[in-house]
LOSEVEX-790753 format. One record per residue (C-alpha): x, y, z; residue in one letter. Coordinates in steps of 0.2 Angstrom, whole numbers, plus 5000, padded with zeros to 4 digits. Layout:
N
@xx=X; yy=Y; zz=Z; rest=a
...
end
This chain:
458
@xx=5000; yy=5000; zz=5000; rest=x
@xx=5014; yy=5012; zz=5004; rest=x
@xx=5023; yy=5008; zz=4987; rest=x
@xx=5007; yy=5012; zz=4978; rest=x
@xx=5005; yy=5028; zz=4987; rest=x
@xx=5023; yy=5033; zz=4984; rest=x
@xx=5021; yy=5028; zz=4965; rest=x
@xx=5006; yy=5040; zz=4964; rest=x
@xx=5010; yy=5056; zz=4954; rest=x
@xx=4997; yy=5065; zz=4964; rest=x
@xx=5007; yy=5062; zz=4981; rest=x
@xx=5025; yy=5061; zz=4974; rest=x
@xx=5033; yy=5068; zz=4958; rest=x
@xx=5051; yy=5063; zz=4963; rest=x
@xx=5057; yy=5047; zz=4955; rest=x
@xx=5072; yy=5046; zz=4967; rest=x
@xx=5060; yy=5043; zz=4982; rest=x
@xx=5053; yy=5028; zz=4973; rest=x
@xx=5070; yy=5022; zz=4970; rest=x
@xx=5075; yy=5025; zz=4989; rest=x
@xx=5059; yy=5015; zz=4994; rest=x
@xx=5064; yy=5001; zz=4983; rest=x
@xx=5081; yy=5000; zz=4990; rest=x
@xx=5074; yy=5000; zz=5008; rest=x
@xx=5062; yy=4986; zz=5003; rest=x
@xx=5077; yy=4976; zz=4997; rest=x
@xx=5086; yy=4978; zz=5014; rest=x
@xx=5070; yy=4971; zz=5023; rest=x
@xx=5067; yy=4962; zz=5034; rest=x
@xx=5085; yy=4959; zz=5039; rest=x
@xx=5090; yy=4977; zz=5039; rest=x
@xx=5108; yy=4974; zz=5039; rest=x
@xx=5118; yy=4990; zz=5043; rest=x
@xx=5130; yy=4988; zz=5029; rest=x
@xx=5116; yy=4989; zz=5016; rest=x
@xx=5108; yy=5004; zz=5025; rest=x
@xx=5124; yy=5015; zz=5026; rest=x
@xx=5120; yy=5032; zz=5018; rest=x
@xx=5135; yy=5030; zz=5007; rest=x
@xx=5130; yy=5013; zz=5000; rest=x
@xx=5112; yy=5019; zz=4997; rest=x
@xx=5119; yy=5036; zz=4989; rest=x
@xx=5130; yy=5026; zz=4977; rest=x
@xx=5115; yy=5016; zz=4971; rest=x
@xx=5104; yy=5031; zz=4969; rest=x
@xx=5118; yy=5042; zz=4961; rest=x
@xx=5131; yy=5030; zz=4954; rest=x
@xx=5142; yy=5042; zz=4944; rest=x
@xx=5141; yy=5056; zz=4957; rest=x
@xx=5152; yy=5061; zz=4972; rest=x
@xx=5144; yy=5058; zz=4989; rest=x
@xx=5135; yy=5073; zz=4997; rest=x
@xx=5128; yy=5070; zz=5014; rest=x
@xx=5115; yy=5084; zz=5014; rest=x
@xx=5107; yy=5077; zz=4998; rest=x
@xx=5104; yy=5059; zz=5005; rest=x
@xx=5098; yy=5067; zz=5021; rest=x
@xx=5086; yy=5078; zz=5012; rest=x
@xx=5079; yy=5063; zz=5002; rest=x
@xx=5077; yy=5053; zz=5019; rest=x
@xx=5067; yy=5067; zz=5026; rest=x
@xx=5056; yy=5069; zz=5011; rest=x
@xx=5052; yy=5050; zz=5011; rest=x
@xx=5048; yy=5051; zz=5030; rest=x
@xx=5035; yy=5065; zz=5026; rest=x
@xx=5028; yy=5054; zz=5012; rest=x
@xx=5026; yy=5040; zz=5025; rest=x
@xx=5018; yy=5052; zz=5037; rest=x
@xx=5005; yy=5057; zz=5024; rest=x
@xx=5002; yy=5039; zz=5020; rest=x
@xx=4998; yy=5036; zz=5038; rest=x
@xx=4986; yy=5050; zz=5038; rest=x
@xx=4977; yy=5045; zz=5022; rest=x
@xx=4976; yy=5026; zz=5027; rest=x
@xx=4970; yy=5030; zz=5044; rest=x
@xx=4952; yy=5023; zz=5045; rest=x
@xx=4939; yy=5037; zz=5047; rest=x
@xx=4922; yy=5035; zz=5056; rest=x
@xx=4908; yy=5034; zz=5043; rest=x
@xx=4898; yy=5048; zz=5051; rest=x
@xx=4914; yy=5059; zz=5051; rest=x
@xx=4916; yy=5055; zz=5032; rest=x
@xx=4898; yy=5059; zz=5028; rest=x
@xx=4899; yy=5075; zz=5038; rest=x
@xx=4915; yy=5080; zz=5028; rest=x
@xx=4906; yy=5076; zz=5011; rest=x
@xx=4890; yy=5086; zz=5017; rest=x
@xx=4901; yy=5101; zz=5021; rest=x
@xx=4910; yy=5100; zz=5004; rest=x
@xx=4894; yy=5099; zz=4995; rest=x
@xx=4887; yy=5114; zz=5004; rest=x
@xx=4903; yy=5124; zz=5000; rest=x
@xx=4901; yy=5119; zz=4982; rest=x
@xx=4883; yy=5125; zz=4981; rest=x
@xx=4874; yy=5108; zz=4981; rest=x
@xx=4862; yy=5109; zz=4996; rest=x
@xx=4852; yy=5093; zz=4990; rest=x
@xx=4867; yy=5082; zz=4991; rest=x
@xx=4873; yy=5091; zz=5007; rest=x
@xx=4856; yy=5086; zz=5015; rest=x
@xx=4858; yy=5068; zz=5009; rest=x
@xx=4875; yy=5066; zz=5017; rest=x
@xx=4869; yy=5074; zz=5033; rest=x
@xx=4855; yy=5061; zz=5034; rest=x
@xx=4868; yy=5047; zz=5031; rest=x
@xx=4879; yy=5054; zz=5045; rest=x
@xx=4865; yy=5054; zz=5057; rest=x
@xx=4860; yy=5036; zz=5052; rest=x
@xx=4878; yy=5030; zz=5054; rest=x
@xx=4879; yy=5036; zz=5072; rest=x
@xx=4865; yy=5024; zz=5076; rest=x
@xx=4873; yy=5009; zz=5068; rest=x
@xx=4891; yy=5011; zz=5073; rest=x
@xx=4899; yy=5003; zz=5088; rest=x
@xx=4912; yy=5015; zz=5095; rest=x
@xx=4919; yy=5021; zz=5111; rest=x
@xx=4906; yy=5031; zz=5121; rest=x
@xx=4916; yy=5047; zz=5121; rest=x
@xx=4919; yy=5046; zz=5102; rest=x
@xx=4901; yy=5042; zz=5099; rest=x
@xx=4895; yy=5057; zz=5110; rest=x
@xx=4908; yy=5068; zz=5102; rest=x
@xx=4902; yy=5063; zz=5085; rest=x
@xx=4884; yy=5067; zz=5089; rest=x
@xx=4889; yy=5084; zz=5096; rest=x
@xx=4899; yy=5088; zz=5080; rest=x
@xx=4884; yy=5083; zz=5070; rest=x
@xx=4873; yy=5095; zz=5079; rest=x
@xx=4887; yy=5109; zz=5078; rest=x
@xx=4888; yy=5107; zz=5059; rest=x
@xx=4869; yy=5109; zz=5058; rest=x
@xx=4870; yy=5124; zz=5069; rest=x
@xx=4884; yy=5131; zz=5058; rest=x
@xx=4874; yy=5127; zz=5042; rest=x
@xx=4858; yy=5136; zz=5048; rest=x
@xx=4868; yy=5151; zz=5053; rest=x
@xx=4877; yy=5151; zz=5036; rest=x
@xx=4861; yy=5151; zz=5027; rest=x
@xx=4855; yy=5167; zz=5037; rest=x
@xx=4838; yy=5160; zz=5041; rest=x
@xx=4833; yy=5171; zz=5056; rest=x
@xx=4816; yy=5164; zz=5058; rest=x
@xx=4824; yy=5146; zz=5061; rest=x
@xx=4830; yy=5141; zz=5078; rest=x
@xx=4849; yy=5138; zz=5075; rest=x
@xx=4849; yy=5121; zz=5084; rest=x
@xx=4856; yy=5128; zz=5100; rest=x
@xx=4845; yy=5118; zz=5112; rest=x
@xx=4851; yy=5101; zz=5104; rest=x
@xx=4868; yy=5107; zz=5103; rest=x
@xx=4869; yy=5111; zz=5121; rest=x
@xx=4860; yy=5095; zz=5126; rest=x
@xx=4873; yy=5084; zz=5116; rest=x
@xx=4888; yy=5094; zz=5122; rest=x
@xx=4882; yy=5091; zz=5140; rest=x
@xx=4880; yy=5072; zz=5136; rest=x
@xx=4897; yy=5072; zz=5129; rest=x
@xx=4905; yy=5080; zz=5144; rest=x
@xx=4895; yy=5070; zz=5157; rest=x
@xx=4899; yy=5053; zz=5149; rest=x
@xx=4917; yy=5057; zz=5147; rest=x
@xx=4919; yy=5064; zz=5164; rest=x
@xx=4911; yy=5048; zz=5172; rest=x
@xx=4921; yy=5037; zz=5161; rest=x
@xx=4938; yy=5044; zz=5167; rest=x
@xx=4932; yy=5046; zz=5185; rest=x
@xx=4929; yy=5027; zz=5184; rest=x
@xx=4947; yy=5025; zz=5178; rest=x
@xx=4953; yy=5036; zz=5193; rest=x
@xx=4944; yy=5026; zz=5206; rest=x
@xx=4950; yy=5010; zz=5198; rest=x
@xx=4968; yy=5016; zz=5198; rest=x
@xx=4966; yy=5021; zz=5216; rest=x
@xx=4962; yy=5003; zz=5220; rest=x
@xx=4980; yy=4998; zz=5216; rest=x
@xx=4990; yy=5014; zz=5220; rest=x
@xx=4986; yy=5029; zz=5230; rest=x
@xx=4987; yy=5045; zz=5221; rest=x
@xx=4981; yy=5063; zz=5226; rest=x
@xx=4969; yy=5067; zz=5212; rest=x
@xx=4959; yy=5083; zz=5212; rest=x
@xx=4944; yy=5079; zz=5202; rest=x
@xx=4933; yy=5095; zz=5201; rest=x
@xx=4914; yy=5095; zz=5199; rest=x
@xx=4911; yy=5077; zz=5201; rest=x
@xx=4896; yy=5079; zz=5213; rest=x
@xx=4888; yy=5091; zz=5201; rest=x
@xx=4891; yy=5079; zz=5186; rest=x
@xx=4884; yy=5064; zz=5196; rest=x
@xx=4869; yy=5074; zz=5201; rest=x
@xx=4866; yy=5079; zz=5183; rest=x
@xx=4868; yy=5061; zz=5176; rest=x
@xx=4854; yy=5056; zz=5187; rest=x
@xx=4842; yy=5068; zz=5178; rest=x
@xx=4828; yy=5060; zz=5168; rest=x
@xx=4836; yy=5069; zz=5152; rest=x
@xx=4849; yy=5055; zz=5151; rest=x
@xx=4838; yy=5040; zz=5156; rest=x
@xx=4839; yy=5034; zz=5137; rest=x
@xx=4858; yy=5036; zz=5136; rest=x
@xx=4865; yy=5019; zz=5140; rest=x
@xx=4883; yy=5025; zz=5140; rest=x
@xx=4879; yy=5038; zz=5154; rest=x
@xx=4869; yy=5026; zz=5164; rest=x
@xx=4882; yy=5013; zz=5163; rest=x
@xx=4896; yy=5024; zz=5169; rest=x
@xx=4885; yy=5033; zz=5182; rest=x
@xx=4881; yy=5016; zz=5190; rest=x
@xx=4899; yy=5011; zz=5187; rest=x
@xx=4906; yy=5025; zz=5197; rest=x
@xx=4895; yy=5020; zz=5212; rest=x
@xx=4900; yy=5002; zz=5212; rest=x
@xx=4918; yy=5009; zz=5213; rest=x
@xx=4914; yy=5021; zz=5227; rest=x
@xx=4907; yy=5008; zz=5239; rest=x
@xx=4903; yy=4990; zz=5241; rest=x
@xx=4887; yy=4994; zz=5249; rest=x
@xx=4880; yy=5000; zz=5232; rest=x
@xx=4873; yy=4984; zz=5227; rest=x
@xx=4858; yy=4992; zz=5218; rest=x
@xx=4870; yy=5001; zz=5207; rest=x
@xx=4879; yy=4985; zz=5203; rest=x
@xx=4863; yy=4976; zz=5198; rest=x
@xx=4858; yy=4991; zz=5187; rest=x
@xx=4875; yy=4991; zz=5179; rest=x
@xx=4873; yy=4972; zz=5175; rest=x
@xx=4856; yy=4974; zz=5168; rest=x
@xx=4862; yy=4989; zz=5157; rest=x
@xx=4877; yy=4979; zz=5151; rest=x
@xx=4866; yy=4964; zz=5146; rest=x
@xx=4854; yy=4975; zz=5136; rest=x
@xx=4867; yy=4986; zz=5127; rest=x
@xx=4881; yy=4976; zz=5121; rest=x
@xx=4878; yy=4982; zz=5103; rest=x
@xx=4881; yy=5000; zz=5108; rest=x
@xx=4899; yy=5000; zz=5113; rest=x
@xx=4916; yy=4995; zz=5106; rest=x
@xx=4922; yy=4978; zz=5111; rest=x
@xx=4937; yy=4985; zz=5120; rest=x
@xx=4927; yy=4997; zz=5130; rest=x
@xx=4914; yy=4984; zz=5135; rest=x
@xx=4927; yy=4972; zz=5141; rest=x
@xx=4934; yy=4986; zz=5152; rest=x
@xx=4917; yy=4989; zz=5159; rest=x
@xx=4914; yy=4970; zz=5162; rest=x
@xx=4931; yy=4969; zz=5172; rest=x
@xx=4925; yy=4984; zz=5182; rest=x
@xx=4908; yy=4975; zz=5186; rest=x
@xx=4917; yy=4958; zz=5190; rest=x
@xx=4930; yy=4967; zz=5202; rest=x
@xx=4915; yy=4973; zz=5212; rest=x
@xx=4909; yy=4954; zz=5213; rest=x
@xx=4926; yy=4948; zz=5218; rest=x
@xx=4927; yy=4961; zz=5232; rest=x
@xx=4910; yy=4956; zz=5238; rest=x
@xx=4915; yy=4938; zz=5238; rest=x
@xx=4930; yy=4942; zz=5249; rest=x
@xx=4919; yy=4952; zz=5261; rest=x
@xx=4909; yy=4936; zz=5263; rest=x
@xx=4895; yy=4938; zz=5251; rest=x
@xx=4897; yy=4921; zz=5242; rest=x
@xx=4881; yy=4924; zz=5231; rest=x
@xx=4892; yy=4936; zz=5221; rest=x
@xx=4902; yy=4921; zz=5214; rest=x
@xx=4886; yy=4917; zz=5203; rest=x
@xx=4885; yy=4936; zz=5198; rest=x
@xx=4903; yy=4936; zz=5192; rest=x
@xx=4900; yy=4920; zz=5182; rest=x
@xx=4884; yy=4928; zz=5175; rest=x
@xx=4894; yy=4942; zz=5169; rest=x
@xx=4906; yy=4930; zz=5160; rest=x
@xx=4891; yy=4921; zz=5152; rest=x
@xx=4885; yy=4938; zz=5145; rest=x
@xx=4902; yy=4941; zz=5137; rest=x
@xx=4902; yy=4923; zz=5130; rest=x
@xx=4885; yy=4924; zz=5123; rest=x
@xx=4889; yy=4941; zz=5114; rest=x
@xx=4907; yy=4935; zz=5108; rest=x
@xx=4915; yy=4948; zz=5119; rest=x
@xx=4927; yy=4936; zz=5127; rest=x
@xx=4938; yy=4932; zz=5112; rest=x
@xx=4954; yy=4941; zz=5108; rest=x
@xx=4962; yy=4937; zz=5091; rest=x
@xx=4949; yy=4923; zz=5090; rest=x
@xx=4955; yy=4915; zz=5106; rest=x
@xx=4949; yy=4915; zz=5124; rest=x
@xx=4963; yy=4922; zz=5135; rest=x
@xx=4970; yy=4909; zz=5146; rest=x
@xx=4967; yy=4919; zz=5162; rest=x
@xx=4949; yy=4922; zz=5157; rest=x
@xx=4946; yy=4903; zz=5154; rest=x
@xx=4954; yy=4898; zz=5171; rest=x
@xx=4943; yy=4911; zz=5180; rest=x
@xx=4927; yy=4906; zz=5171; rest=x
@xx=4930; yy=4888; zz=5176; rest=x
@xx=4935; yy=4892; zz=5194; rest=x
@xx=4919; yy=4902; zz=5196; rest=x
@xx=4909; yy=4888; zz=5188; rest=x
@xx=4916; yy=4876; zz=5200; rest=x
@xx=4913; yy=4887; zz=5216; rest=x
@xx=4895; yy=4890; zz=5209; rest=x
@xx=4893; yy=4871; zz=5207; rest=x
@xx=4888; yy=4874; zz=5188; rest=x
@xx=4898; yy=4859; zz=5182; rest=x
@xx=4887; yy=4854; zz=5167; rest=x
@xx=4888; yy=4872; zz=5161; rest=x
@xx=4907; yy=4872; zz=5163; rest=x
@xx=4908; yy=4855; zz=5153; rest=x
@xx=4897; yy=4863; zz=5139; rest=x
@xx=4908; yy=4878; zz=5139; rest=x
@xx=4924; yy=4868; zz=5137; rest=x
@xx=4916; yy=4858; zz=5123; rest=x
@xx=4909; yy=4873; zz=5113; rest=x
@xx=4925; yy=4883; zz=5114; rest=x
@xx=4938; yy=4869; zz=5113; rest=x
@xx=4945; yy=4876; zz=5097; rest=x
@xx=4947; yy=4893; zz=5105; rest=x
@xx=4955; yy=4888; zz=5121; rest=x
@xx=4974; yy=4883; zz=5122; rest=x
@xx=4977; yy=4865; zz=5123; rest=x
@xx=4985; yy=4866; zz=5140; rest=x
@xx=4972; yy=4877; zz=5148; rest=x
@xx=4958; yy=4866; zz=5141; rest=x
@xx=4965; yy=4850; zz=5148; rest=x
@xx=4968; yy=4857; zz=5165; rest=x
@xx=4951; yy=4865; zz=5165; rest=x
@xx=4942; yy=4849; zz=5160; rest=x
@xx=4952; yy=4839; zz=5173; rest=x
@xx=4947; yy=4851; zz=5186; rest=x
@xx=4928; yy=4849; zz=5182; rest=x
@xx=4930; yy=4830; zz=5182; rest=x
@xx=4939; yy=4831; zz=5199; rest=x
@xx=4924; yy=4841; zz=5206; rest=x
@xx=4912; yy=4828; zz=5199; rest=x
@xx=4923; yy=4815; zz=5208; rest=x
@xx=4927; yy=4806; zz=5191; rest=x
@xx=4945; yy=4804; zz=5197; rest=x
@xx=4951; yy=4792; zz=5184; rest=x
@xx=4945; yy=4804; zz=5170; rest=x
@xx=4956; yy=4817; zz=5178; rest=x
@xx=4971; yy=4806; zz=5176; rest=x
@xx=4966; yy=4801; zz=5159; rest=x
@xx=4965; yy=4819; zz=5153; rest=x
@xx=4982; yy=4825; zz=5161; rest=x
@xx=4992; yy=4810; zz=5157; rest=x
@xx=4995; yy=4815; zz=5139; rest=x
@xx=4998; yy=4834; zz=5142; rest=x
@xx=5015; yy=4842; zz=5143; rest=x
@xx=5013; yy=4859; zz=5151; rest=x
@xx=5024; yy=4872; zz=5144; rest=x
@xx=5022; yy=4885; zz=5158; rest=x
@xx=5029; yy=4880; zz=5174; rest=x
@xx=5015; yy=4887; zz=5186; rest=x
@xx=5002; yy=4878; zz=5176; rest=x
@xx=5012; yy=4862; zz=5177; rest=x
@xx=5013; yy=4865; zz=5196; rest=x
@xx=4994; yy=4867; zz=5197; rest=x
@xx=4992; yy=4851; zz=5186; rest=x
@xx=5003; yy=4841; zz=5197; rest=x
@xx=4994; yy=4847; zz=5213; rest=x
@xx=4978; yy=4841; zz=5204; rest=x
@xx=4985; yy=4824; zz=5201; rest=x
@xx=4991; yy=4823; zz=5219; rest=x
@xx=4974; yy=4827; zz=5225; rest=x
@xx=4967; yy=4814; zz=5213; rest=x
@xx=4978; yy=4800; zz=5219; rest=x
@xx=4974; yy=4804; zz=5237; rest=x
@xx=4955; yy=4804; zz=5233; rest=x
@xx=4956; yy=4787; zz=5224; rest=x
@xx=4966; yy=4779; zz=5238; rest=x
@xx=4952; yy=4785; zz=5250; rest=x
@xx=4937; yy=4780; zz=5239; rest=x
@xx=4942; yy=4764; zz=5230; rest=x
@xx=4946; yy=4747; zz=5236; rest=x
@xx=4961; yy=4746; zz=5224; rest=x
@xx=4977; yy=4747; zz=5235; rest=x
@xx=4987; yy=4751; zz=5219; rest=x
@xx=4982; yy=4770; zz=5221; rest=x
@xx=4990; yy=4770; zz=5238; rest=x
@xx=5006; yy=4765; zz=5230; rest=x
@xx=5004; yy=4777; zz=5216; rest=x
@xx=5001; yy=4791; zz=5228; rest=x
@xx=5016; yy=4787; zz=5238; rest=x
@xx=5027; yy=4786; zz=5222; rest=x
@xx=5019; yy=4803; zz=5216; rest=x
@xx=5023; yy=4812; zz=5232; rest=x
@xx=5041; yy=4807; zz=5230; rest=x
@xx=5041; yy=4812; zz=5211; rest=x
@xx=5033; yy=4829; zz=5216; rest=x
@xx=5046; yy=4832; zz=5229; rest=x
@xx=5060; yy=4829; zz=5217; rest=x
@xx=5052; yy=4840; zz=5204; rest=x
@xx=5051; yy=4854; zz=5217; rest=x
@xx=5069; yy=4852; zz=5222; rest=x
@xx=5074; yy=4852; zz=5203; rest=x
@xx=5065; yy=4868; zz=5199; rest=x
@xx=5067; yy=4877; zz=5216; rest=x
@xx=5077; yy=4892; zz=5209; rest=x
@xx=5064; yy=4894; zz=5195; rest=x
@xx=5049; yy=4893; zz=5207; rest=x
@xx=5054; yy=4906; zz=5220; rest=x
@xx=5039; yy=4909; zz=5232; rest=x
@xx=5029; yy=4895; zz=5224; rest=x
@xx=5042; yy=4882; zz=5230; rest=x
@xx=5037; yy=4883; zz=5248; rest=x
@xx=5019; yy=4884; zz=5245; rest=x
@xx=5018; yy=4868; zz=5235; rest=x
@xx=5031; yy=4859; zz=5246; rest=x
@xx=5019; yy=4863; zz=5261; rest=x
@xx=5005; yy=4855; zz=5250; rest=x
@xx=5015; yy=4839; zz=5247; rest=x
@xx=5021; yy=4837; zz=5265; rest=x
@xx=5004; yy=4840; zz=5273; rest=x
@xx=4996; yy=4827; zz=5260; rest=x
@xx=5010; yy=4815; zz=5265; rest=x
@xx=5007; yy=4817; zz=5284; rest=x
@xx=4988; yy=4815; zz=5282; rest=x
@xx=4990; yy=4800; zz=5271; rest=x
@xx=5002; yy=4791; zz=5283; rest=x
@xx=4988; yy=4792; zz=5296; rest=x
@xx=4977; yy=4782; zz=5285; rest=x
@xx=4990; yy=4768; zz=5283; rest=x
@xx=4987; yy=4763; zz=5301; rest=x
@xx=4973; yy=4751; zz=5306; rest=x
@xx=4966; yy=4764; zz=5317; rest=x
@xx=4965; yy=4783; zz=5313; rest=x
@xx=4974; yy=4793; zz=5325; rest=x
@xx=4962; yy=4807; zz=5327; rest=x
@xx=4973; yy=4817; zz=5339; rest=x
@xx=4987; yy=4818; zz=5326; rest=x
@xx=4975; yy=4822; zz=5312; rest=x
@xx=4968; yy=4837; zz=5323; rest=x
@xx=4986; yy=4843; zz=5326; rest=x
@xx=4989; yy=4842; zz=5307; rest=x
@xx=4973; yy=4852; zz=5304; rest=x
@xx=4978; yy=4865; zz=5316; rest=x
@xx=4995; yy=4867; zz=5307; rest=x
@xx=4987; yy=4869; zz=5291; rest=x
@xx=4975; yy=4882; zz=5298; rest=x
@xx=4991; yy=4891; zz=5304; rest=x
@xx=4999; yy=4890; zz=5286; rest=x
@xx=4988; yy=4899; zz=5274; rest=x
@xx=5003; yy=4901; zz=5262; rest=x
@xx=5000; yy=4883; zz=5256; rest=x
@xx=4994; yy=4878; zz=5239; rest=x
@xx=4977; yy=4870; zz=5239; rest=x
@xx=4974; yy=4876; zz=5256; rest=x
@xx=4955; yy=4874; zz=5256; rest=x
@xx=4956; yy=4856; zz=5250; rest=x
@xx=4969; yy=4852; zz=5264; rest=x
@xx=4958; yy=4860; zz=5277; rest=x
@xx=4944; yy=4849; zz=5271; rest=x
@xx=4953; yy=4832; zz=5271; rest=x
@xx=4961; yy=4836; zz=5288; rest=x
@xx=4945; yy=4841; zz=5296; rest=x
@xx=4937; yy=4826; zz=5307; rest=x
@xx=4920; yy=4834; zz=5304; rest=x
@xx=4920; yy=4831; zz=5286; rest=x
end
C-alpha cells in the first residue's frame, strides 16, 4: 500500500523517492547495517556522482514526510465523520440537496456504529454543531439555530466522558494511592441522574459504574449496571465493553472476599453475557486467564454441566494446556477421578506454574482414589507421586521462587495425612494437630482442600 502511494504522481513527483523506497524494501526484513549505510544507498541512487551528505539526508526526510502522509490517508475514518465532511464539501460547492443527503447518512451512521462512548457522543455533538453552523450560514433568522440540541449533546458528551475517566481514577486508586483533584464530580453525578439522560446507556452505565467503585454497599448500582450491560452490548466498542465488564466483576470479587458468596454466581453471569455476545475472544481465542477464571467460578458455583458445555463449545478457541487442565478440574469436582488422570496423562505443560497446578491436581486425585476405592494400587501410586513431586520441586526450586514453599507445604501435609490412613486405626489426635498446622499455614497451595481432608467433621 505504501509503494502504491509513493508511486502515485498525485502524492509524489520525485522518482528518486521511489528508488529509495525500493532499496529499503530490498534491505528488509534483515535490515543489515552495511546495506543501509547512507554512502551505500547514495552510490546506488547516484552511481556516477560524488557523495553529498546533505542530499541523501534531504531525500530521507522527504520519504519520511511521504510515510507520514500515507499514515494520515490510510487511517480509518468514522463513517459519520466522512459523511459530515462530504456534506460540508457539497454545501461549499453549492449543492444543498446532496449536502442534506449526506447529513442524513451521517445521522444514520451514528445509530449503527459501535464505537467508544466518548467518540460516539463527540460525533453526535459535532453533527449538531455542523447543523447549527449550516443554519447560521444560510442566514435563516426565523429558524432556531439548533442551539438547544447542541447544548444537550455537548452536556451528554461532557458528562459521559467525565464519568468514564472518573471510573478510571477510582479503579487506579484501588492499586495505587494518588492525590487526584477531580473537580465538579458531585455536580456531574447529580446531573447524570436527571431524567434527560435515562435513554443514554453510556451515561447510565458509567453513572452506576462510578457508584460500584465508590462503595461495596452500592449493590443496587451493581445490579443496574449488570442489567444495562446485558441490554446494550451492541452500543459500545468491544474493548470498552470488556473494560466495563472487568469493572463489574471486580465489584463481585470484592463482595465475595467480604463474605458475600452469592456474588460468585453474579461474576459467572457476567462472563456468560460476554460469552453469549462474543466479547470474550481476543484474536479469535479465549485468553488463558479468562478461561481459568470462568472455570474456577463455575466450580465454586457448582455449575459443572455448564462448565463442561463451555469447554466443549469453545475447545478450538482455548489453548490445549488450559483446556486439559480446566476439563480435569471439572472432572475432579464431579469425583470422576480416573478421568482426571486420563486427561492429564498425555499433556506436557509448557508454563511451569500451570504444570505445578496440574501436578497438585494429580496429587489430590491419587489421594481421593486411595480413599474412595478398594484398589490398593492407588496408595502405592500416591506414595510414588509424592516422591516424584518432591523431586520436581527440588529440581525447579530456583525457578519457582515463592511458589516452591507453597507447593512443598501441600506435598508434606498430604503425605502426613496419608500416613495416618495407613494405620489400622485413625489417630484422630494427630489428624487434629495436622489440621491446626494447616490452619496456621495459609501460604499453602490447595489450602482449602487440605483443610477439608484434615477436618474430622467432614
